N, C-alpha and C positions, 0 to 999 in steps of 0.2 A: 487732437490735443489730449493731454493727460488730465485725469480728474484731480491730480495732486499739484496743480499749479498754484503759485503764490501770486496774490494781487498786490502790486506795488503802487503806492501813490507817488506821482511824479509831477513836479513843477518845473517847467522849462521857461526861463526868462531870457529874452533877447534884449540887449541894450542898444538904444539908438543914440548916437552922439551928434554933436554940432559940426562934425567934419567926418569925412570918409576915413574909416579905420585903416591904418597902415598895415598892409598884409604881412609885413615882417614881424609884427608884434605877436609873440607866442602866447599860448594860453596861460603859461606860468606867470607872465607879467600881469595878466588880468587877475589871477589869483592873488598876487601880491598887493595890487591896488585895492581890491575889495576887502581883503583881510585887514588891511590897514584902517579901513573905515569901520570894521566890525571886530575889533580886538577882543571884545567881551564874549563873543560867541565862538566856542571852540570849533564847531563844525565848519566855520569859514576858513580856518587856517590849520587845524589839526595839531595844535600845540597847547599844552597846559599853561597856567600862569607862571610856572617856573621855567617854561621853555622846553619841557620834555615833549617828545613826539607822542601823539596819540595813535596807537596802532589799530588796525581794523579797516574794513572796506569804507572808503569815504562816502558819506551821505550827501555831500555837496561837492560837485565836480565842475571844473571850468573848461570851457571849450571855445574854439574858434570854428564855427560852422557856417559854410557858405559866406565867408568874409564878414560874419557878424560875431560879436562877443556874446557868449551864452553862459548861463548858469543852469546846472541841472541839480535839482534837489530830490532826494528819495525819502519817502516816509517822513520822519521828523525833519529831515533836511528840506523836504518840500515845503513844510510850514514855514521854516526859517527863510527860505528863498522867497516865498510868496509875500512875506511881511517886510522884507528889506526895503529901505527907502534910500535910493540913490539919486532921485530926481534933483536936478540943479546942482549936483556935486561934480567938481572936477576930479577926474581920475588920472593919476600919473602912472603911465605904463613904461617908464624908463626911456622915453624918447623926448624930443625937444619940446613938444607942445602937450599940455594937458588936454584931456577929452571931457567935455561937459555932457553929462547925461541929460538928454531931452525926453526920452521915452523909456518905459519899462513894459515890454510886451510879454504878457504872461499867458502861458497855456498850461492848464491844470488837468491832469487826466490819470486814469488808472491803467496799468499795463500788466500783462501776464508774465510770469518768470518761472522757469523750471523745466523739468524733463518732459519731453514730448515723444509721441510715436512718430516715426519717420525722422527726417532731418530738415533743418532750416539752413539756409546759406547766408553767410555774412561777409562783409568786407571791412577791413581796417581803414578808417578815415584818417587816422594819425598813427605814427609809428608805435608798434607793439614792442614794449621793452620786456622781452621774454627771459633774458639771460642775466643771472647774477654772476659774480666773479668765477665761482666754481663751475657753473654750467657753461660759461663762455669758453673756458679752457677745454672742457669736454667737447663742446661743439666744434671748436677749431681743429681738434685732433681727429674727429670723425671724417674719414676720407670721402665717403659717397654722400650724394644728396639723399638717398633712401634712408641712411642711418641718421642724418641730420633731421630729416623730416620726422622720423619716428621719435627722436628726442623732443622736438618742438611740439609734436602732438601730445606727448606725455605732459609737457610743461603747460600747455594750453588747458588740458583737462584739470590739472592742479590749480590753475588760475581760476577756472570756473567754479571749482569746489570751494576755494577760498572766498570768492565773491558770494557764493551761496551762503556760507557760514555767516558772513558779515551782514547779510540781509535776513538771517533767521530762517533759512530754508535748508532742510535736510534732503540731500539727493537720495531718492529711494532705490535707484539701481544704476548700473554703470553708464558713464558718459562715453559716447563714441564720437571721436573727432576724425575728420579727414581734411587735411590741408590740401586745397586744390591748386593754389599757386601762391608763391611767396617770393619777395625780393628783399635783399638786404639794403638798408638805408643808414647813412651816418647821421647821427643826431647828438644832442648833448643833454646832460642833466646836472644841474648845479655846477656848471662850468666844466664838467668832465665829459670827454667824448664817450658816446655810447653807440652800440650796434642795435638798431631797431629793425622791424620788419613791417612791410606793407603787403597786402594780398587778400586772398579769400579763403574761407574754410566753410565746411558744413559740419553740423553737430545736432544731435538729438536733444536740443535744448532751446527754449524760448528765452531770448535776451532782448529787452527793450532797446529801441534805437538810442544811440548816443551814450550808452553806458560804457565805461572803460574796463578793460581787462589787462591784468599784468601789473607792472611796477608803475608808480607815480601817476595813477589815473586821475587824481585830483588836479594835476597839472595839465591834463588834456591828452595824456598818452593812452594808446590802446583803445581809442574810441571806435566802436563798431556800429554798423547799420545793416539791417537785414536787406538782402537782395531779393526783391519780389519779382518772381518769374510769372508774368501774366500769360 
């Protein structure tokens, strides 16, 4: 490990409902339901009172992990997640029935973040939205997988640098990424079709489990988890 790692306070909250969660409900619907209950806290919905989008790495992210609805709070976001009170409240996920919150299972911990010696291996648990409109066109025009892989590795490095800036961490030396395997998946964002990616990569960087990389991480996209090789 590097001596220059950042310690991040993390609060992970799993919500238990009065019925089994429909596996078709996406994390973005969880975000919408909880944001509606916490309109006064910007971190829960990332919009100002005037409706303008708040840019920067989201300190509260919404996930569907192992068929459970989860909130991840980082640093100040961890405090806000820990203190949220959803018990006994019905949440509307855009499906026929509301879901009544019976339990809030909270896990509060500190995790390392930053450049390391050697490389750690990660997998995407949800589609990584790597490409904006310009990069999508460039990606499609590249004929070989080797060229596409090089482009995606460059984008992934940029995503990690952006995440670092949002968390107040200055990357002290170059990030080295190697995409090990990747497949294209069709997904959607705000009703628009999107190209996402699932797979594995290795990087000389420590990333806490379940943090998101890339576009729309607050909606559950780009969630990563370390692959622990025993």
